[in-house]
Phi, psi and omega in degrees: 000141181289144179239148173255114185253143181260127180253118185259159176301114183287166174291122182273000174083174175055037176073009182283140187241351181206166179205149179258131176289118178268314183204128171285135180256354178225157177246160175301129183102345179287152175265128181242153177259165177298132180068015176282131177298131183248335184205148177253123184240157174246117175263185181288354183239327186197171170263129180224152174264129182260119178272151180268134180278001184243150177248128185168208183246130179291123180257338180197148173239151183234116177105126177279168175297134185099349179281140178260123180243146175278154176300130183105346179281147181298138174259311175201170174244148183228131175270121182240152173113214189298323182292327180271347180297318180298331184275323187268339182080015176180171178089152175249163182256022185289144175198129184231012182288171181292158177293160178302131184298338179265004172073042182285344177095357176251134180295146182266355179293154175214163187279189184301334181296337183252008184298326187261027182231152172229174178284079184240169183254149178301131180098352180253358179091152181239119176250166178294139180297139176296151183293129182256138182281141175278145172282126182280117179276159176310136177085359179252158173248147185295132180292144182272323179210153182255120181289171179299152183300327180287336184253006184287129173292154178293124179286168177294138184292131175268147183297134179290137180285078186293330185266359183279153181290149181292147180299328177297323181293315179294331178295318178292328181284327189294329180256019172052043174088004180288329183263096189257347188248153171058035173266148173294158189296324183288348180293331181285351178277351176277161179255114181292169178087018176291173189279347184261165179086165183287154177253156185286071176229131180261312188288127175290338173298321178295318179300315182293319179301318179291319186292318181296335183253013175064034178261128179275112184292337180288345178268005183253154170240114186288162179260359177284180177306128177057036176079019181295131180276120177260167178300321179298328174299311182295316179299319177302311180295325175293322177291320178296321174050040179281127183291335186247056178296140177284157182275198180296156180288156181263022177103345184281152182302140182226140174288122180293130178274135177259121180301153186294327184271001178278110182252120176281148178296140183295134178273125180305147180301132178092351182271124180252333181265123177232123178250130178249124182254117183294140175275088182218174180064216179298317182297321175298316180298315181300317180294320179292316184290322178291319177298318177295323181296313181290335182276324188262331188257120180280089187266157177220157183226139172225156184211164182206145173273140180226146175275106186266016186298313182290328176295319180290328178290322179293322176298315178300318181297314180300315182290329180285328183279326185266158177262356185276196178296152180292139179282133178272157176297321180298324178295316179294324176291325175298320180294319176297319179300315179294326176290319180292325179288337173290332177277328183230075185291346180301332185272352175264070191205181176210170184246124173270098185290329177299314184268351184056055183223150170264128184257114177259142184250142181282317180266159181251115172255106190270112173274154173218140182287133180226121179272129176230177179293338178268001179122186183279132176230160181231089176290160187238130175265110182290140176050049182295336182289348179262359188255151174267187182296318182295318178297313180299319179302310183298318183288323173300316180297314180298311180294322183292320178294316178297324176298316184286332177277349180073028182250009176296141178270158178305324181294334180274358182241011183218168178084015177287151178248343179202148184238139174246122187242105181265080181277359177297335176302339177274000180081024177249157187265319184220164180194166173248086188302145171266128179305139177278094181309136007259028180292173182251350183198161176208138180256130178252136181236128175270185181290152177261115185225152178290136182214155171295136186209142174276114185236118181054043177079002178234153177284126182218166177264119182232165178272108186248143179226144176258131179248131179236139186229116179255134182219160179276116183289355175281334184269343180196169174258181185297336184290319176296313180296319179296321179295319178298313183292323180291325176294317178299316179298317178300320179290328175294316181286326181225088185302338177301337180297332178296338182300334181292336184250358180278000000 
């Protein structure tokens, strides 16, 4: 008998809690194979294609392009088994695994077509799904071993959950009305706001605040976009402390409530056009991370001007002597940073606020700021301390191209221990960088331009650069930070200093 399985937005890893639908790759009625990409989503870190772990016929999609979904919200439903066999030309619909833990009403078992799949992302590899234990029904004995899929005998048919809600209906219910497009007709017969499924909350801080105060988020209607529950909503509800709060809406139109402490910016007199740009995707992630950095990290900044004439001459000589790719200035600066971090390892660290410990790292995973059409991203060069200037140049080029194309994976955008920010490419001389949380330091590099400079006792025109260094004052004092920056400046002015550490 055919089964309709519900595929939810999987955990994308690296702390990601939501994703925006960019492009659907399948239509309702299409036949999909196991691990076939069905939707392209944009997370706060990268664009990824999400494969479906089931093979069958797509019966419903949830969310139009541009809709932002939390992890665990339904993406689509797939009919597998006898109904899809006629469409796909093979496969059986047998399935005996346990029901969905969230009670969606659809069995989670799948036939042989899905045996080798898990909820993985394209590009991360597909491994065989781990063996899942069957729930032993009354009158049955626990199986001792599970035979291969091709030799597995047909299990006893389990009764179809005729009275259980359709997965599409629970999908509409799970997100409290956020998914309004491309729902099947019978989904509207359900009453949203039931107790199961995720609630439209993105911030873990909001969840914790509600949990600590005994507030049921499912009884709230958020004031954010599409009913998103914000921290201001929770604080408003706590202040109101009304014993008879109304439950979730029943699908009828509702006037969005603006919390009392939410103040909109004043609109200048005579201005009629106001544009509001949602803080979501990469821009939202950058905003959250920078705000968290400034809130949690007591940062300090020091800077120095350095004569980069000899560094530029050394680069020109290296490029003239070798037949390989040209060495970039960024690669030389990165090599200087890794040498400086070897001398001052306190700065290659982060602070564990929960344990009140400083966590120092042996290897340097060097992040570098890259501006793209989608916003600012920070790709990470793994094990930068083991690479030479040529290898660093090649890796910078590869990651920069992937960033511009939007093909960076979450793994290539996380895990950095130190960041190098070359804002000189924007034609500016100086800046006070904001630390890339949870790292402990960032080196900023301005443009290299000809300037009057006293060289060997005489005034001359030299290639001068301003270096600015922002550091977490919890991990070190000014002496360590000043020593790091001075060493970097010395290497810029006299590249031969690096020979001591090569």
